[in-house]
Steps between C-alpha positions, in 0.01 A plus 500: 500500500849374569717494190752221438867595513634659181820297524529210254389171650757231417331225697353208304125550450262310727294212357193663348149356466389658173155341508434646847595849376261469208222363718535776760505774235191357332319480834561874546349569158802690367727450200880483465501868404344596835755288689791651305372853559475438877849350513641801319308769685470364854812283533758687294556230235503704176621209288189286559273485195177307433708269281731421792204429729358268233839327470500439876156344474605280207805381688744630237645756744543502877466807724790596722457515878404873502269448201328206668450694824353793307282271291359347817408849616320576175313168506408534870664176604804385695827430314462137604188467286708581192788270577525143383621232739779666704832320497760724662522690828444829319200366305333376816553837666360690201204260485416594860530872419772549762792742495846349559532716811193334651628147440851584621363652821268204564767234457765699688748580222661826398343625177821482298556140613145400411521663156825314439318174572232589247764579238704183553214264584698377802323523834721561804241495777487295817220250570311771688543745213394235250183438700431875503556514124252217447239685705539842339499359145242226575735234367424131498783272617582429134493871421733580790752240387486636143539870580780439748698314233517166680337270243835357385598422859156348559534282190842374606378401846188336360704289258707381793187426701336280237816314400631432853339520845232766492491524881852649504385790283203617705697747712698672220187517284302658783744793491411565136134403472286663774275202563358316797738214582230235471398632160860506385563144617188370324595675176856362508378149580265517202771631267742231613240230443403636157863517388572145616191379318611668177851355512422150628535200271598473134207715382615830645260789439740789484682570823714768331193689383358481852819650643504776237154612618556424866396847626164479319447149635585622850240776505242260356583255778467780758153581371407132507625463856295793628185464712 
């Protein structure tokens, strides 16, 4: 079996679903000692003990990227089955069980440039490359916006759309949120109407709170505007 690199892994650990790890181990009918033994003997992780495996399953410790990949091999599952809700570009890639070389090649970036984007959390791809990224990582429109680091820009444009003329913001928003134009227009119209309703009259119902959570409201409106 392929052994993880012996070099120290300084990357932040991926989000880990401890209950999934426990459930998968139990389904195989093995104990933490068996898992630890396999990680030591087959994957070259001599530091892994049954106590560490139990700590992972309790959620008091989190496996590193190489540990998670090896654990998936021992539990006969994909790394994605052991990861909680992915948030970053790297986490989405690991959840799909893809090597960075594969993603870089698919989206048309040099490997070093792609790895730099994972490290910084700042996506530098074109619209075509962004579409390729969404396909290879199976990203929803909301997921694509999040992993490419454009949520702050999205929030700023949405605040402008609901507080002024929403029609003027359709084009710039379409460059950030990969949505059908009709769907985008319906969602913006709904957000604009909801914001006006909240701020109309002396009994305002929290326009500031609405603006603070404008991205969440936007994706909810997108879902509501769908077929």
